[in-house]
C-alpha positions, 0 to 999 in steps of 0.5 A: 578272843572269846567271841573269835573262839566261839565263831571258830567252834561254830564254824567247825560244827557247821563243817562237821554237819555238812555231810548230812543229806540235804534231804534231811530236815532238822527237828525243831523244839521250843521251850519257855518257862519261869522260876522264882530264881535262876541258879547256875552251879550254885550261884543265883544269876538274878540276885534272888529274883524271878527268872523268865527264860526261853530257847529253841533247839534243832536236831539233825541226826546225832547233831544238835544246836540251839540258843537260850536266853534269860534275864539276869541281875549282876547289880551292874546293869547286866540284865540279859544272858544269851547262850549259843550251843551245839554238839554231837550226841551218840550211844556207845555200848549202852552209854550216851556220849555227848561232846559239844560247846556253849557260848555264854553272852551278856549283851548289856554288860558294862565296858571292860567287864569281860563276862562273855565266855565259851566252854567245851564239854563232854558228858557221858551217862547210862540208864539202868532201868529207872536209874540214870547215872552220869558225869560231865566235864566242862572247860573254858580257856577264858572264863567269866570275869577275872578268871582265865581258864576254868574247869567244872566237873559234875556227877549226877543221878536221876531215878524215875519214881513213876511215869510222871515223877522223877528225883534227880540230883548232882554234885559238882566242883568248879576250879578257877585260877583267880576267883577261887574253887568251890563245890556245889550240889542240888537235889530236886523232884520233877513232875510232868503236869502234861506232855509239854509242862514240867514242874521242877522243885530243887534245893541247891547249896555250895561251900561258899560263904556268899549270899548269892551262893547260899542254900536256896529252893527254886521252883520252875515251870517249863513248857516244851513244844 
């Protein structure tokens, strides 16, 4: 059901994009990077090991779509994550509003593991001088592994210290119907080495008593082209 849902959502997105003038050309951007760990909503996805990732994004007017991939390590032979996403972003009365979807796919998952899932998301944010405040909501009808429906809510903030420095953080709460709810937070510093190179050093933690969800510092280096 998850794959069919992703295909239907992608088709709907393509139909919405259809009226855009054929003379327009999408803007394409690439990114690659490395990190000492891959943390997603407070959980290490690489069993505390290093991460290598990369992706491509296309923007056409207010619409966007992209794909991103990374190594993972779930201890069962699953070693790759591929994400497909798309959506529509606009500005309303000074607020940035974003509606979209994301599909999380694990090609090497064991039979019966049921890891693949799709989320629908809604984000809203506002920049006030050097400060940016935002909130997001993600919902999945058939979540990762044993869970069925799941909801994730987050509040985030960022402060631009200077042209190349930014401090940012977030507090989130994951609600699931089987594996249990939990809260997570992170706080970090970003520094632009160049126009294309970004360093991010971040600490995250959760209220879960799980080695994969414990407090950890992650340093990453990302290149955007």
